[in-house]
TORMI-878558 format. One record per residue: y, z, x of N, C-alpha, C in turn; residue in one letter. Coordinates in steps of 0.05 Angstrom, whole numbers, plus 32768, in hexadecimal, padded with zeros to 4 digits. Atoms other than C-alpha are relative to their C-alpha. Layout:
   n_v   n_w   n_u  ca_v  ca_w  ca_u   c_v   c_w   c_u  aa
     Y     Z     X     Y     Z     X     Y     Z     X   A
...
# end
This chain:
   n_v   n_w   n_u  ca_v  ca_w  ca_u   c_v   c_w   c_u  aa
  7FE8  8000  8011  8000  8000  8000  8019  8000  8012   X
  7FE7  8000  7FF2  8044  7FED  801A  8016  8006  7FEC   X
  7FEA  7FFA  8012  807C  8011  7FF4  8019  7FF1  800A   X
  7FEA  8010  7FF8  80B7  7FE2  7FF6  801A  800C  7FF5   X
  7FE6  7FF6  8008  8101  7FF6  7FF2  8015  7FEF  800D   X
  7FEA  8010  7FF5  8145  7FDB  8005  8000  8000  801F   X
  8000  7FFF  7FE2  8139  7FF0  804E  7FE7  7FF3  800C   X
  8018  800D  7FF5  80F6  7FCB  8055  8008  7FE7  8010   X
  7FF9  8016  7FEE  80FA  7F9A  808F  7FE9  7FEB  8001   X
  8015  8014  7FFD  80D4  7F5A  809E  7FEA  800B  8013   X
  8014  7FF5  7FED  80B2  7F80  80D7  7FED  8013  7FF1   X
  8011  7FEF  8010  8098  7FB3  80A4  7FEB  7FEF  7FF2   X
  8013  8012  800E  8079  7F7A  807C  7FED  7FF3  8013   X
  8012  800C  7FEC  805E  7F59  80BB  7FEA  8013  8008   X
  8014  7FEC  7FF9  803B  7F99  80CF  7FEB  8005  7FEB   X
  8013  7FFC  8017  801D  7FA3  808A  7FED  7FE8  7FFE   X
  8011  8018  8002  8003  7F5B  8088  7FEC  7FFF  8017   X
  8013  7FFF  7FE9  7FE5  7F62  80CE  7FEA  8014  7FFB   X
  8015  7FEC  8005  7FC1  7FA2  80B9  7FEC  7FF6  7FEB   X
  8011  800A  8016  7FA6  7F82  8079  7FED  7FEA  800B   X
  8010  8016  7FF5  7F8E  7F45  80A1  7FEA  8009  8013   X
  8015  7FF7  7FEE  7F62  7F70  80CD  7FE5  8002  7FF2   X
  8018  7FFC  8010  7F2F  7F78  8095  7FF1  7FE5  7FFC   X
  8010  8017  8007  7EF5  7F48  808C  7FF5  8002  7FE4   X
  8009  7FFB  801B  7EDF  7F67  804A  8018  7FF9  7FED   X
  7FEA  8004  8013  7F08  7F59  800B  8014  8017  8001   X
  7FEB  7FEB  7FFE  7F4A  7F7E  800E  8018  7FF8  7FF0   X
  7FE7  8004  800F  7F86  7F86  7FE1  8017  800D  800E   X
  7FE8  7FF4  7FF5  7FCB  7F91  7FFD  8014  8003  7FE9   X
  7FEE  7FFA  8016  7FF8  7FB3  7FCA  801D  8004  800A   X
  7FE4  7FFE  7FF9  8043  7FAA  7FD0  800F  800B  7FE8   X
  7FF4  7FF1  8016  8068  7FDC  7FA5  801F  7FFC  8000   X
  7FE4  8003  8004  80AE  7FD0  7F89  800C  7FE9  8010   X
  7FF8  8017  7FF0  80B5  7F8A  7FA6  801C  7FF6  7FFA   X
  7FE6  800A  8007  80F6  7F7D  7F82  8017  8010  800C   X
  7FEB  7FEF  7FF5  811B  7FB1  7FAB  8007  7FF9  801D   X
  7FFA  8006  7FE4  811C  7F8F  7FEF  800B  7FE3  8002   X
  7FF4  801A  7FFB  813C  7F51  800E  7FEC  7FEB  8008   X
  8014  8013  7FF7  80FB  7F2E  801D  7FEE  7FF6  7FE9   X
  8010  8008  8017  80E4  7F18  7FD8  7FF4  7FE4  8004   X
  800B  801B  7FFA  80DB  7ED0  7FF0  7FE7  8002  8011   X
  8017  7FFB  7FEF  80AB  7EE8  8026  7FE9  800B  7FF0   X
  8014  7FF3  8010  8086  7F13  7FF5  7FF4  7FEC  7FEC   X
  8009  8015  8012  8082  7ED8  7FC4  7FEC  7FEE  800E   X
  8013  8010  7FF0  8060  7EAF  7FFB  7FE5  800E  8002   X
  8019  7FF1  7FFE  802C  7EE6  8004  7FF0  7FFF  7FE6   X
  800E  7FFD  801A  801C  7EEE  7FBA  7FFA  7FE6  7FF3   X
  8003  8019  800F  8026  7EA9  7F9D  7FF4  7FE9  8011   X
  8009  8017  7FEF  801D  7E77  7FD6  7FE9  8007  8013   X
  8015  7FF6  7FEE  7FEB  7EA3  7FFD  8005  7FF6  801D   X
  7FF8  8008  7FE5  8011  7E93  803D  8011  8016  800C   X
  7FEE  7FEE  7FF2  8033  7EBD  8072  8009  7FF2  801A   X
  7FF4  800E  7FEA  8062  7E9F  80A5  7FF4  7FE4  8003   X
  800B  801B  8000  8046  7E5B  8091  7FE2  7FFD  8003   X
  801D  8000  7FFC  7FFE  7E6E  809E  7FF2  800A  7FE6   X
  800F  7FF8  8017  7FC9  7E74  8067  7FF5  801C  8005   X
  800C  7FE6  7FFF  7FB0  7EBA  8058  7FE2  7FFD  8002   X
  801D  8000  8001  7F67  7ECA  8064  7FF6  8002  7FE3   X
  8009  8002  801C  7F3D  7EBE  8026  7FF9  801B  7FF4   X
  8008  7FE5  800A  7F29  7F08  8021  8018  8011  7FF9   X
  7FE7  7FF1  8003  7F72  7F1F  801D  800E  7FF8  7FE6   X
  7FF1  8004  8019  7F96  7F27  7FDA  8017  8013  8000   X
  7FE8  7FEF  8002  7FDD  7F40  7FD3  8008  8003  7FE3   X
  7FF8  7FF9  801B  7FF5  7F61  7F94  801B  800E  8002   X
  7FE6  7FF3  7FFF  803C  7F76  7F85  8008  800C  7FE5   X
  7FF5  7FF3  8018  805F  7FA3  7F53  801E  8001  8003   X
  7FE3  7FFC  7FFF  80A8  7FA3  7F40  8008  8010  7FE7   X
  7FF6  7FEF  8015  80CF  7FD3  7F16  8016  7FF1  7FF1   X
  7FEB  800E  800F  80FC  7FBA  7EDE  801B  8009  8009   X
  7FE4  7FFA  7FF9  8145  7FB6  7EED  800D  8011  7FEB   X
  7FF2  7FF0  8014  816F  7FEB  7ECC  801D  8003  800A   X
  7FE4  7FFD  7FFA  81BA  7FEC  7ECB  8009  801D  7FFE   X
  7FF6  7FE5  8001  81DC  802D  7EDC  8018  8002  7FEE   X
  7FE9  7FFB  8011  820C  8049  7EA9  8019  8006  8010   X
  7FEA  7FF7  7FF0  8238  806A  7EDD  7FFA  7FFA  801D   X
  8006  8007  7FE4  8233  8045  7F20  800D  8014  8013   X
  7FF7  7FEC  7FED  823B  8072  7F5C  8016  7FF4  8011   X
# end
């Protein structure tokens, strides 16, 4: 599980993908709160296109993401 937030970096995602790719058995990589970081395009490639940095993911690797609904603050800080 990679908890994602506004401070998540590309290096954080790189490290997570490298760890998941170490497995030969079926493995799920869960990306939580994907809509809170600046790398949604990169995450889309993982989940939808099954690619990372232009390379195909291993067939045993599946990425799953969750996003929380947007809510507008009544009194912005």
